C-alpha positions in Angstrom: 0.0 0.0 0.0 2.8 2.3 0.9 4.5 1.6 -2.4 1.3 2.3 -4.3 0.9 5.7 -2.6 4.6 6.4 -3.2 4.2 5.6 -6.9 1.0 7.8 -7.2 2.8 10.7 -5.5 5.8 10.2 -7.8 3.4 10.2 -10.8 1.8 13.4 -9.7 5.1 15.3 -9.3 6.8 13.9 -12.4 3.9 13.7 -14.9 0.9 15.7 -13.7 2.9 18.7 -12.4 5.1 18.7 -15.5 2.0 18.6 -17.7 0.6 21.6 -16.0 3.9 23.5 -16.4 4.0 22.4 -20.0 0.6 23.7 -20.8 1.2 26.9 -18.9 4.3 27.4 -21.0 2.4 26.8 -24.2 -0.2 29.4 -23.1 2.5 32.0 -22.3 4.2 31.4 -25.7 0.9 31.7 -27.5 0.0 34.9 -25.6 3.5 36.4 -26.2 3.5 35.4 -29.9 0.3 37.3 -30.5 2.2 40.5 -30.6 5.4 41.6 -32.2 7.0 44.8 -33.3 7.6 45.5 -37.0 8.7 48.8 -38.5 7.7 50.5 -35.2 4.1 49.4 -35.8 2.6 47.0 -33.2 1.0 44.2 -35.2 -0.5 40.8 -34.4 0.6 37.4 -35.6 -2.3 35.3 -36.9 -3.3 32.2 -34.9 -5.9 29.8 -36.4 -8.8 29.0 -34.0 -7.5 31.5 -31.5 -10.3 30.9 -29.0 -9.8 27.1 -29.2 -6.0 27.4 -28.7 -6.3 29.6 -25.6 -9.1 27.6 -24.1 -6.9 24.5 -24.1 -4.5 26.1 -21.7 -6.8 28.5 -19.8 -6.2 28.3 -16.1 -9.4 29.7 -14.5 -7.7 29.8 -11.0 -4.8 31.8 -12.2 -6.7 34.1 -14.6 -9.7 34.9 -12.5 -10.5 37.9 -14.6 -12.2 35.4 -17.0 -15.0 35.0 -14.5 -18.5 35.8 -15.6 -19.5 36.8 -12.0 -19.8 40.5 -11.4 -17.5 42.1 -8.7 -18.5 45.1 -6.7 -15.1 46.7 -6.9 -14.0 45.9 -10.4 -15.4 46.2 -13.9 -17.5 43.3 -15.2 -15.2 41.3 -17.4 -16.1 38.5 -19.7 -14.7 35.0 -20.6 -13.8 35.9 -24.2 -10.0 35.4 -24.6 -10.0 37.8 -27.6 -11.6 40.6 -25.6 -9.2 40.0 -22.7 -6.2 40.3 -25.2 -7.7 43.5 -26.6 -8.2 45.0 -23.1 -4.8 44.0 -21.8 -2.9 45.3 -24.9 -5.3 48.1 -25.7 -2.7 50.9 -25.8 -0.4 49.1 -28.2 -3.4 48.0 -30.4 -4.8 51.5 -30.4 -1.4 53.0 -31.4 -1.1 50.4 -34.1 -4.5 51.4 -35.5 -3.4 55.1 -35.5 -0.3 54.1 -37.5 -2.5 52.2 -40.0 -4.8 55.2 -40.5 -1.9 57.5 -40.8 0.3 55.5 -43.2 -2.2 53.6 -45.3 -4.7 56.2 -46.2 -4.6 59.7 -47.8 -6.9 61.2 -45.3 -7.2 62.1 -41.6 -9.9 61.3 -39.1 -11.3 64.5 -37.4 -12.9 63.5 -34.1 -14.7 64.9 -31.1 -16.9 63.6 -28.4 -20.0 64.4 -26.4 -19.8 63.1 -22.8 -23.1 62.9 -20.8 -23.1 62.7 -17.0 -25.1 63.4 -13.9 -24.0 65.7 -11.0 -26.0 64.9 -7.9 -26.5 66.2 -4.4 -26.2 69.9 -5.4 -27.5 71.1 -2.1 -25.9 74.5 -2.5 -27.5 75.1 -5.9 -24.2 75.6 -7.6 -24.4 76.8 -11.2 -22.8 73.6 -12.6 -22.5 74.9 -16.2 -21.0 78.2 -15.3 -18.5 76.7 -12.8 -17.4 73.9 -15.1 -16.8 76.3 -17.9 -14.3 78.0 -15.6 -12.6 74.7 -15.0 -12.6 73.6 -18.7 -11.9 76.7 -20.8 -10.6 74.7 -23.8 -13.7 72.7 -24.7 -16.4 73.6 -27.2 -19.3 73.7 -24.9 -20.9 72.5 -21.6 -24.7 72.5 -21.4 -27.6 71.1 -19.5 -28.9 67.8 -20.9 -32.4 66.2 -21.0 -32.1 64.2 -17.8 -32.7 65.8 -14.4 -29.3 67.0 -13.2 -27.7 65.7 -16.4 -25.1 67.6 -18.3 -23.0 67.3 -21.5 -19.5 68.3 -22.5 -18.6 68.7 -26.1 -15.0 68.8 -27.2 -13.5 70.7 -30.1 -12.9 68.3 -33.1 -9.3 67.5 -33.8 -7.1 65.3 -36.0 -4.6 64.8 -33.2 -6.2 61.6 -31.9 -3.6 60.8 -29.2 -4.1 64.3 -27.7 -7.8 63.8 -28.0 -7.6 60.7 -25.8 -5.2 62.5 -23.3 -7.6 65.5 -23.1 -10.5 63.2 -22.4 -8.8 61.7 -19.4 -7.9 65.2 -18.2 -11.6 66.1 -18.5 -12.5 63.1 -16.3 -10.0 64.2 -13.7 -11.4 67.8 -13.7 -14.9 66.5 -13.3 -13.9 64.2 -10.4 -12.0 67.1 -8.7 -14.8 69.5 -9.2 -17.3 67.1 -7.6 -15.0 66.3 -4.7 -14.2 70.0 -4.0 -17.9 70.9 -4.0 -19.2 67.9 -2.1 -21.1 66.8 -5.2 -21.5 63.3 -6.7 -20.3 62.7 -10.3 -22.2 59.8 -11.9 -20.9 58.4 -15.2 -23.0 55.3 -15.2 -24.7 54.4 -18.5 -28.2 54.0 -17.0 -28.2 55.3 -13.4 -32.0 55.9 -13.2 -34.8 53.6 -14.2 -37.0 56.5 -15.4 -34.6 59.0 -16.8 -32.1 59.4 -19.7 -29.0 57.3 -20.0 -25.6 58.8 -20.4 -23.5 58.2 -23.5 -20.0 58.8 -24.8 -21.0 59.9 -28.3 -18.2 60.0 -30.8 -18.4 62.5 -33.7 -16.1 62.2 -36.6 -15.5 63.2 -40.2 -12.7 62.5 -42.6 -10.8 65.3 -44.2 -8.1 65.4 -46.9 -4.7 67.2 -46.9 -6.5 70.5 -47.8 -8.9 70.2 -44.9 -11.8 69.4 -47.2 -14.5 67.3 -45.6 -14.7 64.1 -47.5 -18.1 63.3 -45.9 -19.7 66.3 -47.8 -22.6 65.4 -50.0 -22.0 65.3 -53.7 -24.2 65.8 -56.8 -24.8 62.7 -58.9 -25.3 62.6 -62.7 -28.9 63.8 -62.2 -27.6 66.8 -60.3 -29.2 65.5 -57.1 -27.3 65.7 -53.8 -26.3 62.3 -52.4 -24.2 61.0 -49.5 -20.4 60.6 -50.2 -19.2 57.1 -50.8 -16.7 57.4 -48.0 -19.4 58.3 -45.5 -21.5 55.3 -46.6 -18.5 53.0 -46.3 -17.8 54.1 -42.7 -21.5 53.9 -41.9 -21.8 50.3 -43.3 -18.7 49.1 -41.3 -20.1 50.6 -38.1 -23.7 49.2 -38.6 -22.3 45.7 -39.5 -20.3 45.4 -36.3 -22.5 47.1 -33.6 -23.6 43.9 -31.8 -20.4 42.0 -32.5 -18.3 44.8 -31.0 -20.7 45.8 -28.2 -18.3 44.6 -25.4 -16.0 47.5 -26.5 -18.7 50.1 -25.9 -19.8 49.1 -22.4 -18.2 48.8 -19.0 -20.4 46.2 -17.4 -23.7 44.4 -17.9 -25.6 47.3 -16.3 -24.8 49.4 -19.3 -27.2 47.3 -21.4 -30.2 48.8 -19.5 -29.6 51.9 -21.5 -30.7 50.1 -24.7 -33.9 48.7 -23.1 -36.9 49.3 -25.3 -39.5 49.8 -22.6 -37.3 52.2 -20.7 -36.7 54.3 -23.8 -40.3 54.3 -24.7 -41.0 55.8 -21.3 -38.4 58.4 -21.9 -39.9 59.4 -25.2 -43.3 59.6 -23.7 -41.9 62.1 -21.3 -40.5 64.2 -24.2 -36.9 63.3 -23.7 -34.3 61.9 -26.1 -34.0 58.1 -26.2 -30.9 55.9 -26.3 -30.5 53.7 -29.4 -32.5 50.5 -29.4 -32.4 49.2 -32.9 -29.5 49.1 -35.4 -30.3 52.0 -37.7 -29.0 55.3 -39.0 -30.6 58.5 -40.2 -30.2 62.2 -40.9 -30.7 64.2 -37.7 -32.6 61.2 -36.2 -32.0 60.9 -32.5 -33.8 57.6 -32.2 -31.1 55.8 -34.3 -27.7 54.3 -33.4 -25.9 56.5 -35.8 -27.0 60.0 -36.6 -25.8 62.4 -39.3 -26.4 65.8 -37.8 -27.6 68.7 -39.9 -26.9 72.4 -39.2 -29.5 74.5 -37.4 -30.1 78.2 -36.9 -28.4 79.2 -40.2 -29.4 81.2 -43.2 -31.1 78.9 -45.7 -29.0 80.2 -48.6 -25.9 78.9 -46.8 -27.4 75.6 -45.8 -25.6 73.3 -48.3 -22.3 75.0 -47.7 -22.6 74.7 -43.9 -24.0 71.1 -44.2 -21.0 70.0 -46.3 -18.5 71.7 -44.0 -19.9 70.1 -40.9 -21.2 66.8 -42.2 -20.1 64.1 -39.8 -21.1 60.8 -38.2 -22.4 60.8 -34.6 -21.9 57.3 -33.2 -24.3 57.1 -30.3 -23.7 53.5 -29.0 -20.8 53.9 -26.4 -21.7 54.2 -22.7 -20.5 57.2 -20.7 -18.4 54.9 -18.5 -16.9 53.0 -21.4 -13.1 52.8 -22.0 -12.4 55.4 -24.7 -9.5 53.5 -26.2 -11.6 50.4 -26.6 -14.4 52.5 -28.0 -12.0 53.9 -30.7 -10.6 50.4 -31.4 -14.1 49.3 -32.2 -14.9 52.4 -34.3 -11.6 52.4 -36.3 -11.6 48.7 -37.1 -15.2 49.0 -38.3 -14.6 52.0 -40.6 -11.4 50.4 -42.0 -13.4 47.3 -42.8 -16.1 49.4 -44.4 -13.6 51.4 -46.5 -11.4 48.5 -47.5 -14.3 46.4 -48.7 -16.3 49.3 -50.1 -19.3 48.3 -48.0 -22.7 50.0 -48.3 -25.2 50.1 -45.4 -27.3 47.0 -45.4 -30.3 49.1 -44.1 -31.9 52.2 -45.5 -31.5 55.5 -43.6 -34.6 56.2 -41.5 -36.5 59.4 -40.9 -39.0 57.9 -38.4 -38.8 57.0 -34.7 -37.4 53.5 -34.7 -39.1 52.8 -31.3 -42.4 53.0 -33.2 -41.4 51.4 -36.5 -38.8 48.7 -36.5 -40.2 45.6 -38.3 -37.1 45.1 -40.4 -34.5 46.3 -37.9 -32.1 44.3 -35.8 -32.4 45.0 -32.1 -29.3 46.0 -30.1 -28.5 42.9 -28.0 -29.1 43.3 -24.3 -28.4 39.8 -23.2 -24.9 39.8 -21.8 -24.2 36.1 -22.4 -25.1 36.5 -26.0 -22.9 39.5 -26.4 -20.1 37.6 -24.9 -20.7 34.6 -27.2 -20.9 36.7 -30.4 -18.0 39.1 -29.6 -15.7 39.5 -32.6 -13.7 42.2 -34.3 -12.2 42.8 -37.7 -9.3 40.4 -37.6 -8.1 41.4 -41.0 -7.1 44.6 -39.4 -5.9 43.4 -36.0 -4.5 40.0 -36.9 -2.2 39.9 -40.0 
């Protein structure tokens, strides 16, 4: 009996333990080989069946961030290895995408954002807009939003995307300090209240050439009728195609999905407030859609076409206010690159109606977290090559 136990113990230490170390080493090699430097651009080496390969060696005890259980003190992570890789190496992947956009195309992305948030416990009745404008003199605007105690910050559009990201984090720091110094509560949750507006991190962007001409400007066709530019349609198509597949990049946790709830948004509309997106759709100045092409307001009608072309842009309304900006931009950039490279055209017509009321042929934004986790994917032709 003693000899049998001895042999079992020997088997464990020699074979079982060595096997664990062997698989652990394989996993580390796979993970490290996913990324390499080439010509100062951070690129990925393709791995066939990446999910299968990583699952073979996945140690749930060591890598507890793969857990599907929410934690009170941490963001809500998922068990998608691809997402974990993106999140862990987001800075390098993001910088790589900027290199691709800069070196592979004869245009620049001009980008800005609209950040919605709540400021609560304003017992002293501080003029939030006035005081924040003092703290943030270099932004485009701060204004009251539709929700009670909700506000919005708009940044000045820029082609310096790295600085754009840096400035965003500075804005978050200023908001936190402002709230702390005035005994206020800053709330950046996507859907903090059951019966009030959600908060988004809306991304506005256009594409310009070397002469600062807006390549999203409408153009006249052979019948002398104004139509959307091919480039705008390509970008629109790439974004629409990937909304549900990329949704993990646009949220922080499962609670963010409440913002897309149909019943909640119908209640918000019934109370004459702006809804969040609920169905995959796009439209001209349509705030019920996922993607809006804003049109100018309060201008002389004779200058409308000129102003419209100058300011024509895509407003991407999906990301939550608490989302990670770099992950958001990874999702947007990979989608528009896919749309441009494959000359995609939107698979759905633009809408002029409230999609909450008319949506028979529209795909719903997925609100089941497990499904979002299962279908998560990203344009691997851009990220893995």
